[in-house]
N, C-alpha and C positions, 0 to 999 in steps of 0.2 A: 499502393496508392492508386488512385483513379488514373488510368492511362490516358483518358480523354482530357485530362487537365494539363497536359504538357504545354509549355510555352512560357514566355517571359512574363513576369508579374507586372500588372498595371499598364498594359499596352493601350493604345488609343481605341481599339475596337471592342474591348471587353473589360469587365470590372477587374480590379486588382485581385490577384490570387494570394491567399494566405493558407499555407499548409497547417493542418491541425492533426495532432496525434492524440488518441485515447489510449492511455497506458494503464495496464492493470496486472496484478498478480493472480487474478482470476479470469473470468470470462470477458471482462471489459464492458459488459452491458450497462452497469451502473455509470461508469465514466462516460460512455457514449450517450446515454439517455440524458444525463445532466448537462453534458457539454453541448449536445444538440439544442437543448432548451435555452442555454445561454447564447449560443450563436444566432438563434432566430431573432434575437433582440437587435441585431446589427445588420443593416442592409448596405448594398453597394459593394459587396465583396463576393468573390467566388471562393468558398472554403473547400479545399481539397483535403479530405479526411482519410485517416488510416488508423485502424484499430490494431494495437499490438497486445495480445492477450497472454496470460500465463508468464509474465515477467517475474519469476519467483526466485531468482538468485542474482548475484552481482554480475555474473558473466552475461546473462540475458539483458540486464540493465545496460551494460556497456554496448551490446549489440544494438539495442533500441536507441541509445544516445547517438551511435554512429549513423543510423538511419535518419534520425532527426536532423543532425548536422548536414547530411547529404541533401535533404530537402531544402534546408535553408540556403545552401549553395546553389541548388538548382533554380530556385525561384527568386533568389536575391533578397529575401525578406526573413525576418525572425519568425520561426515556427511557433505555434501555440501548442502547449502540451496540457491536456487534462489528465491528471494523475490520480489513481486510486490505489497505488501500491502502499502498503502499510509500513514497510521497512524504511526508516529514515535514510539508511545507507544507500538504498536503491534510488530514493528520491534525490539524494545528493549527486549521484552519478548522472541522473537524467538532467539535472540542472546544469551540469558541465557542458551540455550540448549547446548552450547559449540560447535556448528557447525560453519563451515566457512560460514558466512552470506554475500551473494552477493546481495546488494540492487540495483535493476534495475534503480530506480529513483535518487538515491543519487548523482551520478556524474553530473547530469543535472540540478537539482533544483536550486542550488546556482547561476550558470551562467545565468539561465533564469530569476531568481529574479532580478539580477543586470541589465540585458538587458531590462527587462520590467518595472523595477523600482517599483515593488510591490511584496509582499510575496505571496507564494502559499496558496491555500485553500485546505487543505488535506481532501477532502470529499470522503468517501468510496463509491466505485461503480461509480464514476464520469466518468471514461473512457467509461463505457458501457451505461451511461445515456445520453450522447450527441448524440441523435439519430435524424438524418434528415429523417423524415417520407417519404418524396418523394423518397429519395435515397433507404431507406429500402423497399419501395413498388417496386422499380425498381429491386431490388435483388430478391424479391419473384416472380415477373413476369418473370424474367430471368430464375429462377429455374423451374417454370411451363413450360416455353418454351422448356428448355432443355429436360425435361421429355417427353413432347408431341412430340418432334422431335428427339427422340432417335431411332437409327437403321433404319433410312430412312423411318419411317412410315408416316410422314406428307406429304401432297400433294405438298407443295412448301416451298421455303426458302426466301420469299420476305422480311420478317421482321428480318431475321437472321443478326447478326453482323459478324458471321464466320460460315463456314461449314467445319467440320473436315472430311477428307476422308481417308480411309485405309481399309485393310483387317480386318476381324473379330478378335477381341481380341488384337488389336494393342494399346489400351489405349484411344480410342475416348470418350467413355461415362464418365469415371471419370474426364477427362480433361474438358469436357463440364460442368459437375456439378461444378467443381472447379471454372471455369470462371464465372459461374452464381452466385455462392454463395459469392465469394470474390470480384468480379468486376462488377456484374450486367450486364454481357455480355450475349446476346442471342446467344447461341451456339447450333447448330444442328450438327448431325453427319450422315454420309452416309457410310454404309459398302459395300465395293466392292464385288459383287457376281461373281460366275463363268461366268455368261453371260457378265457381265461388263468387266471381265478380258480377254475375248476372243479377244478383240480389244485393241490396245494401245492408243485409243482415249477416251476422256471423255464420260461418259454416257450422253445421250441427256438431261436428266433431270437436270444435273449439269451445262451444258454449259451457261445458262443465268446468273449463279452466279459465274463465273470464278474468279472475283476479291475478292470474299469472301472465296475462297477455300484455305485450308491448308492441306497438306498431312502428315500422320503419318505412319511411317514404323517401322519395328522391325526385329531383327536378327531371321532367321528361326528356329534356335535351341531353342531360348528362346520362340518363338511362339509355337513350338511343346510342350514344357514343360507346358505352360499355358493351351493350348487346351487339353492336356492329363489329366490335373487335372479336367477339366470340363466334357469332354466326352472321357474317356479312351477307347483304342482299337477301335477307330472309324477312318473312312477314313478322316474325318475332321481334326483329330489330327495327322495324319501320317506326318513324317518329309518330305517326298517328296512332299506332298500336300502343306505344309507350304512353302517349297522352291519355288515351282512353283507359288503360289499366291503372295508371296513377290516380286519375280523377275518381274512378270507381272505388279504389282502395281507400282513398282519403274520405270519401263519402261514407263508407262503411265504418271507418274509425270514428267519425263524428257521430253518426247515428248510434253507435254502440258505446260511445264514450270511452274508447280505448286510448290510453296515452300514446302519443306519437311523436316522432322526431325525424327531421329530415337529415339524411346522411350526405347530402350533396357537398357540403363544405365542412363536414364534421369528421374528425379522426375517430378511429376505433376506440382509442382511450377515452375520448369524450363521450362517445355513444355509450360505452360500458358504464361509465360513471353516472350518466343520466338514467340508465336503466336501473342501476342499483339504488340510487336515491329515490327515484319515483316509486319503485315497488317496495321500498323499505327493507332491502336485503343488506344486512350488516355483515360484511366479511372483510377481513384484513387482506391487503395485497401481499402476495408472496414474493 
């Protein structure tokens, strides 16, 4: 649990604390992703979160329940548990902790059983066991591609599904990695240099790949903050440099009719979805 979150719940100087646990018989990523989305709908609280993964037997469920009870006693409030364990016996043990137990599967199992006319088989780890090795290989290849084609180092983009273009630190690399890891998309990125920005036309190297291009821009103030953390007191991080580069890049995107998105207040997930939909790349999320 977050050690910085210690202290009584609901004091006068800070929002009330609610401990939240993401419990899973696998990695816990699904429980945490859905749970986080739910909690963002509620303001005025300080949610102290803890992910307990690989709770795949009854003894581990009892240990998790003990941790949950301890958090309730520490903060003097009822903990919230987002549970994705498929074994009902484990869920029952977690419920004994006294927490509010939100079972991610419960609302869907009965309707699916009726529709498919057969009962579920509650096998631990099944969600991560259904691996299509061809698809998995594609994800690995896409990740290797993204790393090999980072920051414009590769000679060409013939095999790329998309090429992200923008000034340095606009969010190109993390978006490429996300597209590769979650969608198996071969994503390259090209950082616009000072030489590129002297003209409002596409660099010659990018022109053959116009249909694969997607521009990322960013608010100059935010870019200044990001660059200052990386290289403080440098010309690269100066606010006037950031303003000049962003203005030149956006002019290039307009003149060349390159689709563009600002990353200033946009998550990597949203950026990736916009790239996929704009370029018409149909790929299931893994």
